[in-house]
C-alpha positions as CSV (number, residue, x, y, z in Angstrom):
1,X,112.2,93.8,75.8
2,X,114.0,94.1,79.1
3,X,112.8,97.7,79.6
4,X,109.2,96.7,78.8
5,X,109.3,93.8,81.2
6,X,110.6,96.1,83.9
7,X,107.6,98.4,83.4
8,X,104.8,96.0,82.5
9,X,103.7,92.5,83.4
10,X,105.0,90.0,80.8
11,X,101.5,89.2,79.5
12,X,100.7,92.9,79.0
13,X,104.0,93.6,77.4
14,X,103.4,90.8,74.9
15,X,100.0,92.2,74.0
16,X,101.4,95.6,73.5
17,X,104.1,94.3,71.2
18,X,101.6,92.2,69.3
19,X,98.8,94.7,68.9
20,X,100.4,98.1,69.6
21,X,97.9,98.6,72.4
22,X,96.4,96.8,75.3
23,X,92.9,96.5,76.6
24,X,91.8,96.9,80.1
25,X,90.7,93.8,81.9
26,X,88.4,93.1,84.8
27,X,89.5,90.7,87.5
28,X,86.8,89.4,89.8
29,X,89.0,88.6,92.7
30,X,92.5,89.9,93.4
31,X,94.3,90.8,96.7
32,X,95.7,94.4,96.9
33,X,98.4,95.4,99.4
34,X,99.2,98.9,100.5
35,X,102.2,99.8,102.6
36,X,103.0,103.3,104.0
37,X,105.6,104.6,106.4
38,X,104.2,106.0,109.7
39,X,105.1,109.7,110.4
40,X,107.1,109.9,107.1
41,X,106.9,113.6,107.0
42,X,108.2,114.0,110.5
43,X,111.1,111.6,109.9
44,X,111.9,113.2,106.5
45,X,112.4,116.6,108.2
46,X,115.3,115.1,110.2
47,X,117.1,113.6,107.1
48,X,118.7,115.0,104.0
49,X,116.8,114.5,100.8
50,X,119.7,112.3,99.5
51,X,119.7,110.0,102.5
52,X,115.9,109.8,102.5
53,X,115.7,108.7,98.9
54,X,118.5,106.2,99.4
55,X,116.6,104.7,102.4
56,X,113.3,104.5,100.4
57,X,115.2,102.9,97.6
58,X,116.7,100.3,99.9
59,X,113.3,99.5,101.5
60,X,111.4,99.3,98.2
61,X,114.1,97.3,96.5
62,X,113.7,94.8,99.4
63,X,109.9,94.8,98.9
64,X,110.4,94.1,95.1
65,X,112.5,91.0,95.9
66,X,110.0,89.7,98.4
67,X,106.9,90.1,96.3
68,X,108.6,88.5,93.3
69,X,109.1,85.3,95.3
70,X,105.3,85.1,95.8
71,X,104.3,86.0,92.3
72,X,102.8,89.3,93.3
73,X,102.7,92.2,90.8
74,X,104.1,95.5,91.8
75,X,101.7,98.2,90.7
76,X,103.4,101.5,91.7
77,X,105.0,103.6,94.4
78,X,103.5,107.0,95.3
79,X,105.8,108.9,97.5
80,X,106.4,106.6,100.5
81,X,103.5,104.3,99.6
82,X,104.0,100.9,97.9
83,X,101.2,99.2,96.1
84,X,101.1,95.6,94.8
85,X,98.5,93.0,94.0
86,X,98.2,89.2,93.8
87,X,96.0,87.3,91.3
88,X,96.8,89.4,88.2
89,X,97.5,89.6,85.3
90,X,97.7,85.8,85.7
91,X,94.8,84.3,87.7
92,X,95.8,82.4,90.9
93,X,93.8,80.8,93.6
94,X,96.3,81.6,96.4
95,X,96.6,85.3,95.9
96,X,95.3,86.2,99.4
97,X,97.6,83.8,101.1
98,X,100.5,84.8,98.9
99,X,99.9,88.5,99.7
100,X,99.9,87.9,103.4
101,X,103.0,85.7,103.3
102,X,104.7,88.5,101.4
103,X,103.4,91.1,103.9
104,X,104.8,89.1,106.8
105,X,108.3,89.1,105.2
106,X,108.0,92.8,104.4
107,X,107.0,93.6,108.0
108,X,109.9,91.6,109.3
109,X,112.3,93.2,106.8
110,X,111.4,96.7,108.1
111,X,111.6,95.6,111.7
112,X,115.1,94.3,111.2
113,X,116.0,97.5,109.4
114,X,114.6,99.5,112.3
115,X,116.8,97.7,114.7
116,X,119.9,98.3,112.5
117,X,119.2,102.0,112.3
118,X,118.5,102.4,116.0
119,X,121.8,100.8,116.8
120,X,123.5,103.5,114.7
121,X,121.4,106.3,116.3
122,X,119.6,107.0,113.1
123,X,115.9,107.7,112.6
124,X,114.0,104.5,111.5
125,X,110.9,104.0,109.5
126,X,107.9,102.2,110.8
127,X,105.5,100.5,108.4
128,X,101.7,100.1,108.2
129,X,100.4,97.4,105.9
130,X,96.8,97.0,104.7
131,X,95.3,94.2,102.6
132,X,91.9,93.8,100.9
133,X,90.5,91.3,98.4
134,X,87.9,92.1,95.7
135,X,87.4,93.0,92.0
136,X,89.6,95.5,90.1
137,X,90.0,96.8,86.5
138,X,93.6,96.7,85.4
139,X,95.3,98.2,82.3
140,X,97.4,101.0,80.8
141,X,96.2,104.6,80.3
142,X,97.8,107.3,78.3
143,X,100.5,107.3,75.7
144,X,103.5,108.9,77.4
145,X,105.3,107.4,80.4
146,X,102.5,104.9,80.6
147,X,102.2,102.5,83.5
148,X,100.2,99.4,84.4
149,X,97.6,100.4,87.0
150,X,94.5,99.1,88.8
151,X,91.2,100.8,89.6
152,X,88.1,100.1,91.7
153,X,86.7,100.2,95.2
154,X,88.9,97.3,96.2
155,X,91.9,99.6,95.8
156,X,90.3,102.3,97.9
157,X,89.4,99.8,100.7
158,X,93.0,98.4,100.7
159,X,94.2,101.9,101.2
160,X,91.8,102.3,104.1
161,X,93.1,99.0,105.6
162,X,96.6,100.6,105.6
163,X,95.5,103.9,107.1
164,X,93.4,102.2,109.7
165,X,96.2,99.9,110.8
166,X,99.1,100.3,113.2
167,X,102.8,100.4,112.7
168,X,104.4,97.0,112.6
169,X,101.0,95.4,111.9
170,X,99.3,93.8,108.9
171,X,95.6,94.9,108.9
172,X,93.3,92.8,106.6
173,X,89.6,93.2,105.8
174,X,87.0,90.6,106.7
175,X,86.8,89.7,103.0
176,X,90.5,88.7,103.0
177,X,90.2,87.0,106.4
178,X,87.5,84.6,105.1
179,X,89.9,83.4,102.4
180,X,92.9,82.9,104.7
181,X,91.5,82.1,108.2
182,X,92.6,78.4,107.9
183,X,96.2,79.5,107.1
184,X,96.9,82.4,109.5
185,X,96.3,83.3,113.2
186,X,94.3,86.6,113.2
187,X,92.9,88.8,115.9
188,X,89.5,90.4,115.3
189,X,89.6,94.2,115.8
190,X,85.9,94.7,115.4
191,X,84.0,96.9,112.9
192,X,86.3,99.9,112.4
193,X,85.1,103.1,110.8
194,X,87.0,103.6,107.5
195,X,86.9,107.0,105.8
196,X,84.1,107.2,103.2
197,X,83.5,103.4,103.5
198,X,81.6,103.0,106.7
199,X,82.4,100.3,109.2
200,X,84.5,97.4,108.0
201,X,85.5,94.2,109.8
202,X,89.2,94.3,110.3
203,X,91.8,91.8,111.6
204,X,95.5,91.9,112.5
205,X,97.5,89.0,111.2
206,X,99.4,87.6,114.2
207,X,101.1,84.6,112.7
208,X,101.0,81.5,110.5
209,X,99.0,78.4,111.5
210,X,101.5,75.5,111.8
211,X,100.8,72.5,109.6
212,X,103.0,70.2,111.7
213,X,101.3,67.4,113.7
């Protein structure tokens, strides 16, 4: 049970135990976050493989703890990219806000880590974060080393939000912005050309709107 729950969301693991298989599900609105380290290849050339993997493990373990607080589901890591989503497998109505709050903590976590490493004279990572909201299909494919994954144009656009962003910034799409504009201070970047997706309204998240009078 513990192994299954470490690989799959609880609801998916329960279905797998009960039926011996799981069915893919369509979600009409989830928020997908991509993170990626800037100039990873260049930095990796200056570090041993062991130190590099240890640093990625430290960072991604930190991300795991942060997203868990906000009820966000880790999807997978691919090299130095980390992918997670809010609003699945259990529907929530705050997934966009939750994802951005988690992104702010992740950004600050990496900025603090960068300061630590610079003091030691080590090579720090810098992080780009991209977020987009829309429909996805989620489920398990294959029979060996299976993993819970998500598919759809929303995933591709979230990846474009990350690659079109800047280090130390959280870049969100216009779609996500419309859901969170009353919660966060955002700066409009304009319509930015995204690879194979045309021009997309993009915003940088600058801070949280205070609720204090």
